[in-house]
C-alpha positions as CSV (number, residue, x, y, z in Angstrom):
1,M,-7.4,1.9,7.7
2,G,-4.4,4.3,7.6
3,I,-0.8,3.1,7.4
4,K,-2.0,-0.4,6.3
5,G,-4.2,1.2,3.7
6,L,-1.4,3.4,2.3
7,A,1.0,0.5,2.3
8,K,-1.6,-1.6,0.4
9,L,-1.9,1.2,-2.2
10,L,1.9,1.5,-2.5
11,S,2.2,-2.3,-2.9
12,D,-0.6,-2.3,-5.5
13,E,1.3,0.3,-7.5
14,A,4.8,-1.0,-7.0
15,P,4.8,-4.5,-5.6
16,D,8.4,-5.5,-4.7
C-alpha cells in the first residue's frame, strides 16, 4: 500500500 492506498481513499471520498 502507499500511494495507491491514499489515491483509493481520496477517490472514495471525492470520486471524479
